[in-house]
C-alpha positions in Angstrom: -180.3 -156.9 -9.0 -179.0 -160.1 -11.1 -177.4 -159.2 -14.1 -178.7 -160.4 -17.5 -182.2 -161.2 -16.6 -183.8 -158.2 -16.8 -185.1 -157.0 -20.6 -183.7 -154.0 -22.2 -185.2 -150.7 -20.9 -184.7 -148.3 -23.7 -186.4 -145.3 -25.5 -189.1 -146.3 -28.2 -191.3 -144.2 -30.2 -195.1 -145.3 -30.6 -196.9 -144.2 -33.9 -200.8 -144.1 -33.9 -201.3 -145.6 -37.5 -204.7 -144.0 -37.7 -204.0 -140.4 -36.8 -200.0 -140.5 -37.4 -199.7 -139.1 -33.8 -196.1 -140.0 -32.3 -194.8 -140.0 -28.9 -191.3 -140.9 -27.5 -191.4 -143.0 -24.1 -189.4 -146.0 -22.6 -190.3 -149.6 -22.9 -189.1 -153.2 -23.0 -191.0 -153.8 -26.1 -189.0 -155.6 -28.9 -189.1 -154.3 -32.5 -187.1 -154.4 -35.7 -188.4 -151.0 -37.3 -186.8 -147.9 -36.4 -187.4 -144.0 -36.9 -185.5 -140.9 -37.0 -187.0 -138.7 -34.3 -187.1 -134.9 -33.9 -183.7 -134.7 -31.9 -181.8 -136.4 -34.8 -181.4 -139.8 -32.9 -182.8 -143.1 -34.6 -185.0 -144.9 -32.1 -187.2 -148.4 -32.3 -190.7 -147.9 -33.8 -193.9 -149.4 -32.6 -196.8 -148.9 -34.6 -200.3 -149.0 -32.6 -203.9 -148.8 -34.0 -205.4 -146.5 -31.1 -203.7 -143.9 -29.0 -205.2 -141.1 -27.3 -205.1 -139.1 -30.4 -207.6 -141.4 -32.0 -209.7 -142.8 -29.2 -213.2 -141.5 -29.1 -212.9 -141.4 -25.2 -210.2 -138.5 -25.7 -211.5 -137.0 -29.0 -214.9 -136.9 -28.5 -215.5 -138.1 -32.2 -216.0 -141.5 -33.7 -213.0 -142.5 -36.0 -213.4 -145.5 -37.9 -210.4 -147.8 -37.4 -209.4 -150.2 -40.1 -208.6 -153.5 -38.4 -206.6 -154.7 -41.4 -209.2 -157.3 -42.3 -209.0 -159.0 -39.2 -212.7 -160.4 -39.5 -212.2 -161.8 -42.8 -208.7 -163.4 -41.6 -210.5 -164.8 -38.7 -213.5 -166.2 -40.9 -210.8 -167.7 -43.5 -209.0 -169.2 -40.7 -212.0 -170.8 -38.6 -214.2 -171.4 -41.5 -215.3 -175.0 -41.9 
């Protein structure tokens, strides 16, 4: 493989903002936030709106996920 053309593949923590579920995996995603994990190490943090812990397909329950005012933001941006 050529050097310096591939993104950095590292351990990253993903946090579901609606259920506070967190999991550690590897990813190339870039983020500026960090979190201290259970093993005492600090990892980059990526916040997601839906994961298997909050998705109705996996939980069997309906959960309202606040889209942080996205509809209002869209209407404000494109309103004539």
